[in-house]
C-alpha angles and dihedrals in degrees: 000000000000089000093053092048093050090047091049093049091047089048092057096041093049090054094050092045089054093046099048098040123105091186122083093220095054090045090053091048092054092051091051093050090052092048096047089045096058098049092077088048092054093050102040089111109060102230128136093232091052091048091050091048091049091050093048091048092049094050095047091046092047093053091048090050093051091049089049093052092048090055095047091047092051092050091048091051093048100038101028100231144078097219107142099213097043102065105124104153107114100222097047091044090050091051090047091048094051093047091053089045091053088050091052092046096242121163133294086024095050106094094105095054106069092042091052092047092049090059098053137064127257093265091060091041089060092051095047093045097047120013101033090055093056100080100043090043091052089052089043090058098045101052121088110248109214095180110058088176090064094049093048089047092053091046095050094045092049093050091050096043095044088051099045096036095060096049098086100031124119099181115086095211091056089047091054094050093050084052088053092053089050093050091048086057089055090051095047096047093062098035095094092055102035119011090179092056089049089052092048091052088049092054093045092052092050091053093048093043092049091050092050094047093044094051092047088049091065091075098018091245112183104155139046089247094057086045092058095055099037095098090075090062098040116013091190087065090069088064104036104047098051091051091047092050092048086052089052091048091054099245117157135270091033128090097259092064094065099066096042091049091050092048092050089048093049092048091050090050093052089052099251096128094150093053089047090052092048091049090054092047090052090051088061089061091056091042089057097060092039089056089049088056092047092050088052091057096043098040090046093059123071130035090027111115119258110214096182139032117282114240107224091196132068120248107274089224092072113076105243097202100069089048096047093049096047093042090052096046091044090057114032109036095105096078086060095048095120091057093047092050088049092054100041102030 
């Protein structure tokens, strides 16, 4: 228990050190603290799949960290400083961008991410999908990208891979990870024009993803088959999960529609009409597998036989407050869109 507490504290400290630093060395140290701290959390249950997932995660993050340090060192040698925001040399900037993209699990450097997620439980999936992305995404937004083509390529490939990769999946954790890859593409495509909008999209995605994972955690649902029969254990699930999935798909009037609508509007304002159209087309791919999940929930309900009484209350061992807050914010942020736009933009 003490080891898990120390690991959790180190995880939080590493993220904040990376976010608040202006020096590449301290930012790298914060990322390394975060990486080393989560390994004990991934292996707290002694299971071969969790050990394999933790090993894959460590190797992928170690390779990304080595690449990041190589890019930072090259920039320091060429430019004579370690200031995070002032790296302008093309080749070191490209190396740093690719290293952070690998840490974020963006395509084409994403192969490690679904395999790691498949080997851990839903609690670790929540951490990897939200909190662990905060520090590298914060650095990704702060650096000066000297190659817009590289950023656009990463964004487009992430949206396409995230859409196509989730179509033939039956494991919900892998579907959520491909959804994460697609959302990272949406954040990246607008990052050059409006970093605040990219950050708002990241926050909205984290809220929606947390709501989906926390609701799935109630019945420990990991596959589509379990998803189809979960209503017999928790009838409220039949209402909550379809609404959250529609929000993740970006369907109005739910919260997920707001960032995607603003991103398409920003791209159109900047004159990238083709890119905006491509982003909307890739959103249809993610919408397809979200609708497939919704159909599994709806079609698996009545008139399926119920062989036991339906509990109308959630299990008290689960904290209701985090689920309530994340579900509400994942569904009804659109009515306060003007306030959100005023704060972020």
